[in-house]
C-alpha positions as a Python dict, from the first residue, in 0.01 Angstrom:
ca = {
    (1, 'M'): (0, 0, 0),
    (2, 'T'): (-92, 306, 281),
    (3, 'I'): (177, 253, 505),
    (4, 'S'): (457, 225, 187),
    (5, 'S'): (301, 511, 43),
    (6, 'S'): (378, 728, 352),
    (7, 'L'): (787, 523, 340),
    (8, 'N'): (825, 676, -35),
    (9, 'A'): (662, 1041, 64),
    (10, 'G'): (927, 1065, 347),
    (11, 'V'): (1222, 917, 96),
    (12, 'A'): (1122, 1154, -124),
    (13, 'A'): (1093, 1442, 108),
    (14, 'L'): (1458, 1376, 230),
    (15, 'M'): (1583, 1412, -116),
    (16, 'A'): (1385, 1708, -172),
    (17, 'H'): (1516, 1842, 112),
    (18, 'G'): (1864, 1703, 39),
    (19, 'S'): (1858, 1936, -297),
    (20, 'R'): (1706, 2222, -123),
    (21, 'L'): (2037, 2196, 141),
    (22, 'A'): (2279, 2162, -149),
    (23, 'S'): (2140, 2503, -281),
    (24, 'I'): (2154, 2678, 26),
    (25, 'S'): (2521, 2559, 78),
    (26, 'D'): (2635, 2674, -282),
    (27, 'N'): (2485, 3013, -211),
    (28, 'V'): (2652, 3044, 155),
    (29, 'A'): (3005, 2926, -20),
    (30, 'N'): (2977, 3219, -272),
    (31, 'A'): (2842, 3460, -60),
    (32, 'S'): (3167, 3676, -157),
    (33, 'T'): (3189, 3553, -526),
    (34, 'Y'): (3106, 3888, -754),
    (35, 'G'): (2871, 3791, -1020),
    (36, 'Y'): (2750, 3501, -841),
    (37, 'K'): (2359, 3468, -908),
    (38, 'R'): (2198, 3212, -620),
    (39, 'A'): (2027, 2910, -686),
    (40, 'E'): (1658, 2858, -575),
    (41, 'T'): (1456, 2520, -519),
    (42, 'D'): (1126, 2499, -522),
    (43, 'F'): (886, 2171, -425),
    (44, 'Q'): (624, 2061, -616),
    (45, 'S'): (380, 1823, -458),
    (46, 'L'): (299, 1442, -607),
    (47, 'V'): (-44, 1319, -605),
    (48, 'L'): (-139, 982, -698),
    (49, 'A'): (-478, 881, -789),
    (50, 'D'): (-702, 728, -548),
    (51, 'S'): (-733, 396, -581),
    (52, 'G'): (-1043, 337, -382),
    (53, 'A'): (-865, 153, -111),
    (54, 'G'): (-740, 458, 71),
    (55, 'Y'): (-525, 732, 80),
    (56, 'T'): (-208, 717, -94),
    (57, 'A'): (80, 922, -49),
    (58, 'G'): (226, 1074, -371),
    (59, 'G'): (540, 1263, -219),
    (60, 'V'): (729, 1611, -299),
    (61, 'Q'): (1012, 1654, -573),
    (62, 'A'): (1225, 1962, -599),
    (63, 'Q'): (1324, 2176, -891),
    (64, 'S'): (1639, 2388, -899),
    (65, 'Q'): (1678, 2726, -1053),
    (66, 'R'): (1978, 2953, -1084),
    (67, 'Q'): (1817, 3321, -1023),
    (68, 'I'): (2008, 3489, -1346),
    (69, 'G'): (1812, 3780, -1362),
    (70, 'E'): (1864, 3866, -1008),
    (71, 'N'): (2165, 4152, -944),
    (72, 'G'): (2358, 4179, -656),
    (73, 'S'): (2518, 4545, -533),
    (74, 'V'): (2724, 4734, -713),
    (75, 'V'): (3049, 4832, -533),
    (76, 'G'): (3338, 5059, -651),
    (77, 'T'): (3692, 4958, -709),
    (78, 'N'): (4011, 5131, -776),
    (79, 'N'): (4087, 4939, -1168),
    (80, 'P'): (3930, 5144, -1435),
    (81, 'T'): (3840, 4841, -1653),
    (82, 'D'): (3636, 4630, -1385),
    (83, 'L'): (3293, 4653, -1525),
    (84, 'A'): (2989, 4598, -1389),
    (85, 'V'): (2599, 4569, -1562),
    (86, 'R'): (2370, 4827, -1349),
    (87, 'G'): (2000, 4693, -1428),
    (88, 'R'): (1938, 4436, -1709),
    (89, 'G'): (2170, 4313, -1955),
    (90, 'F'): (2479, 4076, -1993),
    (91, 'L'): (2825, 4186, -2087),
    (92, 'P'): (2975, 3949, -2403),
    (93, 'V'): (3266, 3750, -2305),
    (94, 'A'): (3469, 3474, -2506),
    (95, 'R'): (3760, 3167, -2346),
    (96, 'A'): (4069, 3320, -2370),
    (97, 'T'): (4164, 2974, -2492),
    (98, 'D'): (3865, 3007, -2755),
    (99, 'V'): (4049, 3342, -2875),
    (100, 'A'): (4372, 3197, -2870),
    (101, 'Q'): (4264, 2937, -3146),
    (102, 'G'): (4154, 3226, -3350),
    (103, 'G'): (3906, 3209, -3546),
    (104, 'Q'): (3517, 3312, -3391),
    (105, 'P'): (3488, 3255, -3042),
    (106, 'Q'): (3188, 3106, -2899),
    (107, 'M'): (3011, 3428, -2717),
    (108, 'L'): (2944, 3398, -2351),
    (109, 'L'): (2759, 3643, -2092),
    (110, 'T'): (2829, 3758, -1754),
    (111, 'T'): (2698, 4032, -1590),
    (112, 'T'): (3019, 4163, -1416),
    (113, 'G'): (3435, 4136, -1471),
    (114, 'S'): (3761, 4240, -1332),
    (115, 'F'): (3956, 4320, -1667),
    (116, 'R'): (4297, 4378, -1666),
    (117, 'T'): (4551, 4383, -2006),
    (118, 'D'): (4742, 4062, -2045),
    (119, 'A'): (5087, 4013, -2204),
    (120, 'E'): (4910, 3999, -2567),
    (121, 'G'): (4707, 4339, -2434),
    (122, 'Y'): (4351, 4200, -2445),
    (123, 'L'): (4090, 4285, -2140),
    (124, 'R'): (4040, 3954, -1997),
    (125, 'T'): (3954, 3805, -1615),
    (126, 'G'): (4168, 3610, -1375),
    (127, 'S'): (4006, 3348, -1475),
    (128, 'G'): (4019, 3400, -1834),
    (129, 'H'): (3737, 3518, -1948),
    (130, 'V'): (3805, 3798, -2258),
    (131, 'L'): (3581, 4087, -2305),
    (132, 'M'): (3426, 4120, -2623),
    (133, 'G'): (3320, 4441, -2826),
    (134, 'W'): (3240, 4620, -3156),
    (135, 'P'): (3569, 4754, -3323),
    (136, 'A'): (3587, 5151, -3442),
    (137, 'N'): (3708, 5274, -3738),
    (138, 'A'): (4002, 5489, -3734),
    (139, 'D'): (3826, 5803, -3692),
    (140, 'G'): (3644, 5639, -3370),
    (141, 'S'): (3285, 5586, -3546),
    (142, 'I'): (3148, 5241, -3508),
    (143, 'P'): (2999, 5069, -3810),
    (144, 'A'): (2650, 4932, -3836),
    (145, 'Y'): (2695, 4564, -3729),
    (146, 'P'): (2396, 4286, -3668),
    (147, 'R'): (2241, 4295, -3368),
    (148, 'D'): (2124, 3943, -3367),
    (149, 'T'): (2433, 3768, -3395),
    (150, 'S'): (2799, 3778, -3234),
    (151, 'Q'): (2952, 3768, -3568),
    (152, 'G'): (3081, 4143, -3559),
    (153, 'L'): (3218, 4081, -3185),
    (154, 'E'): (3624, 4106, -3188),
    (155, 'P'): (3835, 3993, -2812),
    (156, 'I'): (3913, 4392, -2720),
    (157, 'R'): (4274, 4424, -2755),
    (158, 'I'): (4457, 4696, -2638),
    (159, 'D'): (4799, 4812, -2756),
    (160, 'A'): (4931, 5015, -2472),
    (161, 'N'): (5210, 5124, -2750),
    (162, 'Q'): (5049, 5334, -3000),
    (163, 'L'): (5061, 5647, -3092),
    (164, 'D'): (4784, 5872, -3187),
    (165, 'G'): (4751, 6214, -3406),
    (166, 'Q'): (4497, 6404, -3617),
    (167, 'P'): (4528, 6699, -3854),
    (168, 'T'): (4349, 6985, -3819),
    (169, 'T'): (4048, 7023, -4053),
    (170, 'S'): (3879, 7325, -3911),
    (171, 'M'): (3906, 7589, -3684),
    (172, 'S'): (3731, 7916, -3631),
    (173, 'L'): (3785, 8273, -3553),
    (174, 'G'): (3659, 8504, -3300),
    (175, 'V'): (3814, 8816, -3318),
    (176, 'N'): (3745, 9146, -3277),
    (177, 'L'): (3909, 9450, -3474),
    (178, 'P'): (3924, 9798, -3382),
    (179, 'A'): (3651, 10035, -3557),
    (180, 'A'): (3904, 10343, -3489),
    (181, 'D'): (4140, 10160, -3801),
    (182, 'T'): (3932, 10199, -4075),
    (183, 'M'): (3825, 10564, -3972),
    (184, 'A'): (4030, 10892, -4173),
    (185, 'G'): (4346, 10970, -4001),
    (186, 'A'): (4412, 10629, -3856),
    (187, 'A'): (4794, 10492, -3911),
    (188, 'G'): (4678, 10189, -4104),
    (189, 'A'): (4881, 9951, -3934),
    (190, 'P'): (4816, 9550, -3990),
    (191, 'Q'): (4690, 9321, -3697),
    (192, 'L'): (4869, 9020, -3675),
    (193, 'L'): (4760, 8669, -3575),
    (194, 'S'): (4906, 8319, -3581),
    (195, 'V'): (4689, 8011, -3497),
    (196, 'E'): (4857, 7671, -3412),
    (197, 'Y'): (4730, 7390, -3648),
    (198, 'F'): (4844, 7013, -3661),
    (199, 'D'): (4937, 6828, -3995),
    (200, 'N'): (4909, 6532, -4121),
    (201, 'L'): (5224, 6342, -3919),
    (202, 'G'): (5112, 6537, -3600),
    (203, 'A'): (5350, 6845, -3657),
    (204, 'S'): (5233, 7167, -3521),
    (205, 'Q'): (5252, 7439, -3811),
    (206, 'N'): (5081, 7791, -3826),
    (207, 'L'): (4858, 7998, -4017),
    (208, 'D'): (4941, 8342, -3969),
    (209, 'F'): (4650, 8615, -4042),
    (210, 'T'): (4702, 8958, -4148),
    (211, 'F'): (4456, 9202, -4115),
    (212, 'T'): (4500, 9566, -4304),
    (213, 'P'): (4245, 9831, -4248),
    (214, 'T'): (4135, 10037, -4515),
    (215, 'V'): (4220, 10372, -4467),
    (216, 'P'): (3958, 10655, -4639),
    (217, 'A'): (4028, 11040, -4714),
    (218, 'D'): (3725, 11087, -4478),
    (219, 'G'): (3471, 10887, -4292),
    (220, 'A'): (3483, 10521, -4190),
    (221, 'S'): (3544, 10255, -4437),
    (222, 'N'): (3472, 9948, -4197),
    (223, 'E'): (3687, 9715, -4437),
    (224, 'W'): (3940, 9507, -4371),
    (225, 'T'): (4189, 9264, -4587),
    (226, 'L'): (4236, 8951, -4467),
    (227, 'E'): (4541, 8767, -4586),
    (228, 'I'): (4614, 8405, -4462),
    (229, 'T'): (4971, 8269, -4463),
    (230, 'D'): (5073, 7912, -4470),
    (231, 'A'): (5382, 7919, -4254),
    (232, 'A'): (5444, 7538, -4373),
    (233, 'T'): (5556, 7676, -4685),
    (234, 'D'): (5556, 8020, -4666),
    (235, 'T'): (5267, 8058, -4966),
    (236, 'V'): (4931, 8310, -4952),
    (237, 'V'): (4631, 8041, -4924),
    (238, 'G'): (4358, 8304, -4942),
    (239, 'E'): (4282, 8680, -4971),
    (240, 'Y'): (3967, 8853, -4902),
    (241, 'T'): (3825, 9176, -4815),
    (242, 'L'): (3627, 9215, -4492),
    (243, 'A'): (3331, 9472, -4475),
    (244, 'F'): (3156, 9543, -4154),
    (245, 'D'): (2803, 9667, -4101),
    (246, 'D'): (2760, 9986, -3896),
    (247, 'S'): (2393, 10016, -3876),
    (248, 'P'): (2246, 10036, -3574),
    (249, 'E'): (2075, 9717, -3596),
    (250, 'N'): (2368, 9512, -3684),
    (251, 'G'): (2652, 9775, -3587),
    (252, 'G'): (3004, 9586, -3575),
    (253, 'S'): (2857, 9276, -3725),
    (254, 'L'): (3016, 9129, -4054),
    (255, 'D'): (2862, 9233, -4373),
    (256, 'A'): (3010, 9088, -4684),
    (257, 'V'): (3283, 8894, -4760),
    (258, 'T'): (3446, 8923, -5146),
    (259, 'T'): (3737, 8678, -5246),
    (260, 'I'): (4046, 8810, -5416),
    (261, 'S'): (4225, 8460, -5397),
    (262, 'G'): (4157, 8087, -5276),
    (263, 'D'): (3850, 7936, -5228),
    (264, 'A'): (3507, 8126, -5202),
    (265, 'Y'): (3355, 8233, -4868),
    (266, 'D'): (3020, 8046, -4824),
    (267, 'P'): (2815, 8316, -4678),
    (268, 'A'): (2531, 8080, -4594),
    (269, 'T'): (2801, 7884, -4366),
    (270, 'G'): (3011, 8154, -4290),
    (271, 'T'): (3334, 7964, -4365),
    (272, 'L'): (3563, 7961, -4648),
    (273, 'S'): (3849, 7703, -4666),
    (274, 'V'): (4219, 7689, -4713),
    (275, 'E'): (4471, 7468, -4911),
    (276, 'T'): (4755, 7390, -4644),
    (277, 'A'): (5052, 7168, -4710),
    (278, 'S'): (4863, 6886, -4504),
    (279, 'G'): (4538, 6936, -4712),
    (280, 'P'): (4211, 7152, -4693),
    (281, 'I'): (4108, 7349, -4365),
    (282, 'E'): (3781, 7528, -4322),
    (283, 'I'): (3788, 7820, -4109),
    (284, 'D'): (3428, 7982, -3994),
    (285, 'I'): (3491, 8380, -3963),
    (286, 'G'): (3077, 8422, -3891),
    (287, 'Q'): (2765, 8421, -4126),
    (288, 'P'): (2704, 8813, -4210),
    (289, 'G'): (2445, 8990, -4000),
    (290, 'E'): (2500, 8734, -3722),
    (291, 'G'): (2717, 8765, -3389),
    (292, 'G'): (2997, 8573, -3352),
    (293, 'G'): (3299, 8548, -3551),
    (294, 'M'): (3436, 8855, -3713),
    (295, 'T'): (3337, 9164, -3560),
    (296, 'Q'): (3464, 9529, -3607),
    (297, 'L'): (3341, 9737, -3271),
    (298, 'A'): (3533, 9980, -3085),
    (299, 'G'): (3814, 9872, -2876),
    (300, 'S'): (4146, 9698, -2930),
    (301, 'F'): (4249, 9402, -3146),
    (302, 'A'): (4134, 9090, -2963),
    (303, 'P'): (4138, 8727, -3014),
    (304, 'L'): (3832, 8613, -2811),
    (305, 'A'): (3734, 8269, -2905),
    (306, 'I'): (4011, 8088, -3118),
    (307, 'E'): (3912, 7716, -3153),
    (308, 'K'): (4029, 7398, -3392),
    (309, 'D'): (3986, 7069, -3401),
    (310, 'G'): (4350, 6824, -3415),
    (311, 'F'): (4615, 6694, -3192),
    (312, 'P'): (4992, 6652, -3192),
    (313, 'V'): (5097, 6328, -3147),
    (314, 'G'): (5070, 6144, -2792),
    (315, 'N'): (5134, 5801, -2595),
    (316, 'M'): (4872, 5624, -2505),
    (317, 'T'): (4814, 5637, -2102),
    (318, 'G'): (4520, 5433, -2006),
    (319, 'V'): (4175, 5314, -2042),
    (320, 'E'): (3834, 5436, -1987),
    (321, 'V'): (3469, 5250, -2038),
    (322, 'D'): (3223, 5498, -1983),
    (323, 'E'): (2837, 5442, -1962),
    (324, 'T'): (2731, 5360, -2258),
    (325, 'G'): (3043, 5060, -2297),
    (326, 'N'): (3237, 5273, -2527),
    (327, 'V'): (3637, 5162, -2482),
    (328, 'S'): (3790, 5475, -2517),
    (329, 'A'): (4200, 5519, -2514),
    (330, 'I'): (4330, 5819, -2336),
    (331, 'F'): (4643, 6006, -2444),
    (332, 'D'): (4891, 6230, -2256),
    (333, 'T'): (4786, 6500, -2508),
    (334, 'G'): (4419, 6510, -2322),
    (335, 'H'): (4256, 6322, -2587),
    (336, 'T'): (4030, 6032, -2596),
    (337, 'R'): (3986, 5837, -2886),
    (338, 'R'): (3717, 5546, -2902),
    (339, 'L'): (3859, 5205, -3005),
    (340, 'Y'): (3561, 4962, -2914),
    (341, 'Q'): (3185, 4959, -2793),
    (342, 'V'): (3048, 4682, -2552),
    (343, 'P'): (2698, 4636, -2646),
    (344, 'L'): (2460, 4461, -2357),
    (345, 'A'): (2282, 4153, -2432),
    (346, 'D'): (1900, 4088, -2327),
    (347, 'M'): (1665, 3790, -2422),
    (348, 'P'): (1322, 3748, -2292),
    (349, 'N'): (1398, 3496, -2016),
    (350, 'P'): (1716, 3517, -1850),
    (351, 'E'): (1673, 3241, -1612),
    (352, 'G'): (1674, 2987, -1928),
    (353, 'M'): (1977, 3033, -2004),
    (354, 'T'): (2286, 2768, -1931),
    (355, 'S'): (2470, 2833, -1637),
    (356, 'L'): (2850, 2769, -1633),
    (357, 'D'): (3069, 2750, -1434),
    (358, 'Q'): (3246, 3109, -1333),
    (359, 'Q'): (2967, 3329, -1335),
    (360, 'T'): (2906, 3303, -1714),
    (361, 'Y'): (2566, 3189, -1912),
    (362, 'L'): (2493, 3075, -2251),
    (363, 'P'): (2204, 3157, -2436),
    (364, 'S'): (1946, 2852, -2501),
    (365, 'P'): (1640, 2827, -2638),
    (366, 'D'): (1453, 2849, -2302),
    (367, 'S'): (1601, 3215, -2272),
    (368, 'G'): (1517, 3315, -2608),
    (369, 'A'): (1703, 3445, -2890),
    (370, 'Y'): (1897, 3738, -2725),
    (371, 'F'): (1933, 4106, -2901),
    (372, 'L'): (2241, 4315, -2864),
    (373, 'W'): (2187, 4672, -2740),
    (374, 'D'): (2360, 4944, -2672),
    (375, 'A'): (2405, 4995, -2339),
    (376, 'G'): (2137, 5287, -2199),
    (377, 'D'): (1885, 5164, -2463),
    (378, 'G'): (1591, 4978, -2509),
    (379, 'P'): (1557, 4745, -2179),
    (380, 'T'): (1903, 4756, -2099),
    (381, 'G'): (2097, 4930, -1808),
    (382, 'D'): (2414, 5069, -1850),
    (383, 'V'): (2781, 4976, -1795),
    (384, 'V'): (2966, 5125, -1477),
    (385, 'S'): (3338, 5137, -1482),
    (386, 'S'): (3599, 5057, -1137),
    (387, 'A'): (3278, 4876, -1009),
    (388, 'L'): (3214, 4493, -974),
    (389, 'E'): (2848, 4329, -873),
    (390, 'E'): (2879, 4163, -560),
    (391, 'S'): (2702, 3846, -495),
    (392, 'A'): (2332, 3840, -484),
    (393, 'T'): (2306, 3573, -178),
    (394, 'D'): (2155, 3723, 115),
    (395, 'V'): (2372, 3519, 404),
    (396, 'A'): (2072, 3573, 630),
    (397, 'E'): (1790, 3449, 466),
    (398, 'E'): (1943, 3180, 371),
    (399, 'L'): (2095, 3034, 703),
    (400, 'T'): (1748, 3088, 812),
    (401, 'D'): (1637, 2897, 488),
    (402, 'M'): (1905, 2631, 662),
    (403, 'I'): (1720, 2622, 968),
    (404, 'R'): (1386, 2576, 830),
    (405, 'T'): (1526, 2318, 565),
    (406, 'Q'): (1698, 2164, 852),
    (407, 'R'): (1361, 2136, 1089),
    (408, 'A'): (1183, 1982, 772),
    (409, 'Y'): (1409, 1702, 728),
    (410, 'S'): (1410, 1612, 1094),
    (411, 'S'): (1076, 1589, 1092),
    (412, 'N'): (1018, 1401, 747),
    (413, 'A'): (1304, 1133, 888),
    (414, 'K'): (1045, 1124, 1199),
    (415, 'V'): (816, 990, 957),
    (416, 'I'): (1017, 671, 789),
    (417, 'Q'): (1109, 605, 1176),
    (418, 'T'): (707, 571, 1254),
    (419, 'V'): (678, 397, 906),
    (420, 'D'): (913, 147, 1036),
    (421, 'E'): (812, 132, 1361),
    (422, 'M'): (462, 54, 1230),
    (423, 'L'): (583, -216, 981),
    (424, 'Q'): (786, -348, 1274),
    (425, 'E'): (426, -408, 1471),
    (426, 'T'): (275, -530, 1172),
    (427, 'T'): (584, -795, 1201),
    (428, 'N'): (522, -879, 1501),
    (429, 'L'): (154, -985, 1485),
    (430, 'K'): (265, -1307, 1332),
    (431, 'R'): (412, -1409, 1649),
}
């Protein structure tokens, strides 16, 4: 029994080291595969109960496991939609065949991918996996999607021919009015300012501001009349009286605003609203007694800070992905608009996921339930664009393990050879 157990132990060892050599060969073969997670083979001894007739060899068994949570180095590329996860977390993807069938495709996970738009606009890899994300609203905001399920995720599809424009809804006026124009004897000539805005169709229009000083018989009035005209309809949409402070504490700042026509001025926010042909525009002229906005100081008429939102119609020129997973379209007007957000999936035991081909993984009961995080939040890392994750294989380490495995295999083969010779000697006793 002792000799035969030695033979069984030697055979088990050959099988175990054969499994280890298989994992090593797989690691070496994928040393240049982006996103590859190396396999590792561990040995466990088998101990048989002592029967009282001598020691019985139990042998060894091998168990291989893929180190899914182990990351490779991140290297840069020239494609802005090449993505890699730096740190913990996985990108959600789906098979292109599942996407083509419609419905809700099965979510798979990966840590890197070279995504490019295909003929239908989907961001997919050469191996046929489509990137998934949460679609944004028309204003670029992301709705509140459930984080413990993939139901809200959609295959990311980019329409390269889309146009985009946004109407102006707010602007701010940082303008200095010359104090000398409100003094007795001044000419009383109005100061003119035209500010561009964009209507609902993305066309360029103008709001014309006319500042007319109040010239007193003596002293200084520190008062102006503001008339706002919508050039699109040549209609006066607001008229206000602006009074400025000349005290030592707040000299030059806005003191009070009186509404003559149009929507009322709100001193709490420093804004007034005018109704243009394309809708209301909120104009920030500053709060009374505070710096910024409208001022009246010595010097010339000076529009110092004119800001507005909105932009004209533009053509999409590219796509970018930021570190938080936001996928945005870039337009030739210089504007960007968020289209999707790619979350990162995390679970308690990544090594427990089921490994599939092409560096994709499927959550399983052993991995625990996954949760979809915003990249950079919680335990997850961030998303790196124009980058790919290299293989986690260390070729030098694998070749060293190969030498050790070869030596161990040879030694166990010698054990089998020795047992064979001993059995042969036992057989020869009968001669």
